[in-house]
MDAnalysis code that builds the backbone (N, CA, C; Angstrom):
import MDAnalysis as mda
import numpy as np

u = mda.Universe.empty(294, n_residues=98, atom_resindex=np.repeat(np.arange(98), 3), trajectory=True)
u.add_TopologyAttr("name", ["N", "CA", "C"] * 98)
u.add_TopologyAttr("resid", np.arange(1, 99))
u.add_TopologyAttr("resname", ["MET", "TRP", "ASN", "ILE", "GLY", "ALA", "ASP", "SER", "GLU", "VAL", "VAL", "PHE", "GLY", "SER", "THR", "LEU", "VAL", "PRO", "GLU", "ASP", "ARG", "ASN", "PRO", "THR", "GLU", "PHE", "SER", "ILE", "ALA", "ALA", "MET", "PRO", "GLY", "ILE", "VAL", "ILE", "ARG", "VAL", "LEU", "VAL", "GLN", "VAL", "GLY", "GLN", "HIS", "VAL", "ASP", "GLU", "GLY", "GLN", "GLU", "LEU", "MET", "VAL", "LEU", "GLU", "ALA", "MET", "LYS", "MET", "GLU", "HIS", "ARG", "ILE", "VAL", "ALA", "PRO", "ARG", "ALA", "GLY", "THR", "VAL", "SER", "GLU", "ILE", "THR", "VAL", "GLY", "GLN", "GLY", "ASP", "SER", "ILE", "ALA", "ALA", "GLY", "THR", "LEU", "LEU", "ALA", "VAL", "VAL", "GLU", "GLU", "ASP", "GLY", "ASP", "GLY"])
u.atoms.positions = np.array([
    [132.959, 89.997, 130.024],
    [134.296, 90.718, 129.445],
    [133.373, 92.145, 129.608],
    [134.204, 92.990, 130.273],
    [133.571, 94.932, 130.638],
    [134.560, 95.251, 129.637],
    [134.293, 96.679, 128.989],
    [135.468, 97.705, 128.386],
    [134.777, 98.864, 129.331],
    [135.845, 99.556, 130.116],
    [135.724, 100.790, 130.632],
    [136.065, 101.793, 129.926],
    [135.290, 103.302, 130.843],
    [135.286, 104.176, 129.767],
    [134.978, 105.631, 130.630],
    [134.821, 106.390, 130.331],
    [135.017, 107.783, 130.768],
    [133.433, 108.252, 131.773],
    [133.589, 108.538, 132.821],
    [132.775, 108.897, 133.977],
    [132.449, 107.092, 134.471],
    [133.191, 106.367, 134.922],
    [132.843, 104.659, 135.346],
    [132.338, 104.444, 134.458],
    [132.527, 104.157, 133.099],
    [131.901, 103.426, 132.449],
    [133.073, 102.680, 131.375],
    [132.894, 101.256, 131.225],
    [133.874, 101.043, 130.130],
    [134.053, 101.269, 128.767],
    [135.130, 101.428, 128.668],
    [135.366, 102.538, 127.096],
    [136.681, 102.600, 126.842],
    [137.068, 102.782, 125.487],
    [138.147, 102.605, 125.105],
    [138.685, 103.359, 123.881],
    [139.979, 104.359, 123.640],
    [140.246, 105.049, 122.900],
    [140.176, 105.244, 121.565],
    [141.046, 104.762, 120.311],
    [140.644, 105.304, 118.809],
    [139.625, 104.447, 118.072],
    [138.883, 103.797, 118.674],
    [137.914, 102.819, 117.675],
    [136.548, 102.830, 118.534],
    [135.394, 103.284, 117.729],
    [134.133, 103.096, 117.958],
    [133.687, 101.643, 118.425],
    [133.017, 101.521, 118.833],
    [132.518, 100.143, 119.614],
    [131.622, 99.715, 118.255],
    [132.145, 98.489, 117.682],
    [131.397, 98.121, 116.582],
    [129.642, 97.678, 116.810],
    [128.736, 97.981, 115.694],
    [127.865, 97.667, 115.947],
    [127.000, 96.489, 116.273],
    [127.814, 95.714, 115.686],
    [127.498, 94.037, 115.945],
    [127.801, 93.720, 117.395],
    [128.281, 94.204, 118.022],
    [128.606, 93.987, 119.393],
    [127.171, 93.879, 120.379],
    [127.179, 93.375, 121.255],
    [126.185, 93.050, 122.605],
    [126.590, 94.733, 123.004],
    [125.586, 95.633, 123.047],
    [125.676, 96.561, 123.609],
    [126.118, 96.812, 125.252],
    [125.445, 95.450, 125.928],
    [125.791, 95.795, 127.382],
    [126.915, 95.085, 127.667],
    [127.800, 95.064, 126.716],
    [129.279, 94.726, 127.062],
    [130.131, 95.659, 126.974],
    [129.817, 96.936, 126.658],
    [130.442, 98.195, 126.539],
    [129.997, 99.463, 126.941],
    [130.819, 100.229, 127.458],
    [130.298, 101.432, 128.117],
    [131.163, 102.391, 126.569],
    [130.773, 103.656, 126.504],
    [131.342, 104.615, 126.058],
    [131.646, 105.750, 126.430],
    [132.906, 106.340, 125.810],
    [133.426, 107.846, 126.600],
    [131.931, 108.772, 126.281],
    [131.464, 109.415, 127.776],
    [130.713, 110.462, 127.682],
    [130.721, 111.955, 126.616],
    [132.285, 111.989, 126.421],
    [132.265, 113.279, 126.031],
    [133.971, 113.012, 125.636],
    [133.803, 114.156, 124.635],
    [135.567, 114.056, 123.702],
    [136.458, 114.347, 124.829],
    [137.929, 114.309, 124.617],
    [138.918, 114.653, 126.007],
    [140.160, 114.272, 125.325],
    [141.114, 114.192, 126.203],
    [142.523, 113.662, 125.917],
    [142.790, 112.752, 126.994],
    [143.698, 111.648, 126.737],
    [144.197, 110.708, 127.781],
    [145.500, 111.100, 128.365],
    [145.449, 111.539, 129.670],
    [146.764, 111.968, 130.194],
    [147.606, 111.383, 130.709],
    [146.994, 110.060, 130.979],
    [147.717, 108.843, 131.729],
    [147.135, 107.484, 131.712],
    [147.915, 106.603, 131.235],
    [147.655, 105.135, 131.067],
    [148.379, 104.366, 132.200],
    [147.357, 104.096, 133.350],
    [148.063, 103.190, 134.294],
    [148.107, 101.675, 134.666],
    [147.763, 101.319, 133.602],
    [147.729, 99.655, 133.646],
    [147.996, 99.393, 132.216],
    [148.387, 97.622, 132.240],
    [149.225, 97.178, 130.767],
    [148.160, 96.142, 130.483],
    [148.318, 95.845, 129.361],
    [147.656, 94.347, 128.712],
    [147.992, 93.385, 129.549],
    [147.141, 92.798, 129.812],
    [147.604, 91.264, 130.736],
    [147.912, 91.742, 132.407],
    [147.712, 92.964, 132.758],
    [147.504, 92.754, 133.960],
    [146.048, 92.654, 134.850],
    [146.612, 92.005, 135.892],
    [145.246, 91.866, 136.971],
    [144.792, 93.173, 137.358],
    [143.645, 93.412, 137.633],
    [143.255, 94.661, 138.075],
    [142.042, 94.384, 139.269],
    [141.955, 95.106, 140.453],
    [140.743, 94.921, 141.212],
    [139.695, 96.129, 140.763],
    [138.331, 95.623, 141.499],
    [137.452, 96.130, 141.388],
    [137.656, 97.739, 141.565],
    [137.287, 98.839, 141.009],
    [137.778, 100.047, 141.658],
    [138.949, 100.771, 140.776],
    [139.656, 100.013, 140.882],
    [141.150, 100.314, 140.488],
    [141.424, 101.059, 139.150],
    [142.213, 102.479, 139.401],
    [142.339, 103.249, 138.243],
    [142.945, 102.633, 136.837],
    [142.105, 102.857, 135.730],
    [143.167, 102.422, 134.836],
    [143.776, 103.451, 133.925],
    [142.963, 104.645, 133.789],
    [143.741, 105.585, 133.358],
    [142.977, 107.114, 133.230],
    [143.765, 108.278, 132.913],
    [143.080, 109.366, 133.518],
    [142.959, 109.781, 132.017],
    [141.524, 110.795, 131.970],
    [140.984, 111.800, 130.796],
    [141.170, 113.266, 131.125],
    [141.273, 114.157, 130.263],
    [141.195, 115.160, 130.548],
    [139.990, 115.926, 129.670],
    [139.249, 116.160, 130.000],
    [137.706, 116.980, 129.608],
    [137.131, 117.829, 130.126],
    [136.523, 118.695, 129.323],
    [136.257, 120.434, 129.872],
    [137.073, 120.599, 131.152],
    [138.313, 120.825, 130.922],
    [139.270, 121.003, 131.523],
    [139.003, 120.383, 133.320],
    [138.789, 119.142, 132.945],
    [138.646, 118.664, 134.738],
    [139.354, 117.058, 134.047],
    [139.866, 116.338, 135.098],
    [140.342, 115.071, 135.399],
    [139.533, 114.112, 135.252],
    [139.251, 112.841, 134.784],
    [137.965, 112.522, 134.752],
    [138.712, 111.026, 135.013],
    [138.832, 110.100, 135.993],
    [139.116, 108.958, 136.492],
    [138.561, 107.832, 135.423],
    [139.355, 106.755, 134.897],
    [138.276, 105.507, 134.653],
    [138.697, 104.184, 135.516],
    [137.871, 103.643, 135.887],
    [138.338, 102.853, 136.574],
    [137.613, 101.539, 136.536],
    [138.117, 99.953, 136.750],
    [137.787, 99.121, 136.444],
    [136.177, 98.622, 137.187],
    [135.446, 98.247, 136.685],
    [133.956, 98.072, 137.422],
    [133.848, 96.823, 137.695],
    [134.810, 95.761, 138.108],
    [135.126, 94.761, 138.683],
    [136.246, 94.279, 138.854],
    [136.888, 93.047, 139.416],
    [138.313, 92.241, 139.357],
    [138.499, 91.761, 138.050],
    [139.526, 92.043, 137.254],
    [139.431, 90.788, 136.025],
    [141.088, 91.059, 135.232],
    [141.294, 91.277, 133.811],
    [142.589, 90.930, 133.412],
    [142.215, 92.278, 132.145],
    [142.922, 92.972, 131.738],
    [143.061, 93.824, 130.932],
    [143.666, 93.462, 129.645],
    [142.295, 93.075, 129.008],
    [142.684, 92.440, 127.542],
    [143.271, 93.090, 126.417],
    [142.719, 94.771, 126.415],
    [142.790, 95.616, 125.558],
    [143.232, 96.817, 125.990],
    [143.871, 97.780, 125.419],
    [143.812, 98.947, 125.433],
    [144.151, 99.832, 124.050],
    [143.142, 100.518, 124.036],
    [143.063, 101.452, 122.782],
    [143.665, 103.031, 122.451],
    [144.019, 103.227, 123.322],
    [144.501, 104.201, 123.753],
    [145.801, 104.738, 124.046],
    [146.427, 106.081, 123.962],
    [147.832, 105.632, 124.760],
    [147.924, 107.222, 125.275],
    [148.724, 107.549, 126.201],
    [148.714, 109.229, 126.775],
    [149.052, 110.333, 125.481],
    [148.167, 111.102, 125.562],
    [148.251, 112.132, 124.398],
    [147.602, 112.186, 123.415],
    [146.459, 111.036, 123.182],
    [145.768, 110.831, 122.372],
    [144.496, 111.618, 122.685],
    [144.004, 112.189, 121.764],
    [142.452, 112.933, 121.523],
    [141.501, 111.720, 121.283],
    [140.280, 111.776, 121.911],
    [138.965, 111.008, 122.185],
    [138.119, 111.390, 121.272],
    [137.160, 111.179, 120.990],
    [135.836, 111.203, 120.486],
    [135.096, 110.803, 121.647],
    [133.908, 111.583, 121.374],
    [132.779, 110.736, 122.663],
    [132.262, 109.637, 121.976],
    [131.769, 108.458, 122.399],
    [131.548, 107.291, 121.950],
    [132.659, 106.374, 121.458],
    [133.853, 107.063, 122.042],
    [135.319, 105.895, 121.720],
    [135.540, 104.690, 123.152],
    [135.746, 103.770, 122.227],
    [136.264, 102.690, 123.135],
    [137.343, 102.925, 123.821],
    [137.906, 102.479, 124.904],
    [138.952, 103.046, 125.762],
    [140.067, 101.754, 125.875],
    [139.001, 100.786, 126.925],
    [139.711, 99.476, 127.233],
    [138.706, 98.141, 127.259],
    [139.387, 97.398, 127.866],
    [138.006, 95.920, 128.083],
    [139.213, 95.483, 129.269],
    [138.113, 94.882, 130.074],
    [138.711, 94.132, 131.082],
    [137.980, 92.958, 131.078],
    [138.483, 91.647, 130.781],
    [137.693, 90.249, 130.959],
    [137.410, 90.148, 132.313],
    [136.475, 89.563, 132.690],
    [136.090, 88.794, 134.178],
    [137.047, 87.706, 134.235],
    [137.787, 87.458, 135.524],
    [138.462, 86.544, 135.771],
    [137.615, 85.343, 135.640],
    [137.965, 84.013, 134.978],
    [137.499, 82.768, 134.826],
    [136.802, 81.784, 136.393],
    [138.308, 82.264, 137.283],
    [137.758, 81.653, 138.703],
    [137.031, 81.954, 139.518],
    [136.208, 83.245, 139.127],
    [135.493, 83.892, 140.323],
    [133.874, 83.582, 139.866],
])
């Protein structure tokens, strides 16, 4: 399982990564920002490098991409949401057939 986040990290929106989770499964938002576009849906298959969402931070757009092929199992933010640094943005689970 991989979580996607800011600056090509695995991350998602309104909840911080729980402390009891394996930190190697998660990436966190590097800085606060605003979600300006969500481009995928839960249950959707994504390819490695596919854009998942776009954040605006420090007056720049930051593309959040899938680190590998898999299925989006969770999206914790929506368009217009303000996020804090350290926020979990999404989860992409690795396909079981690969």
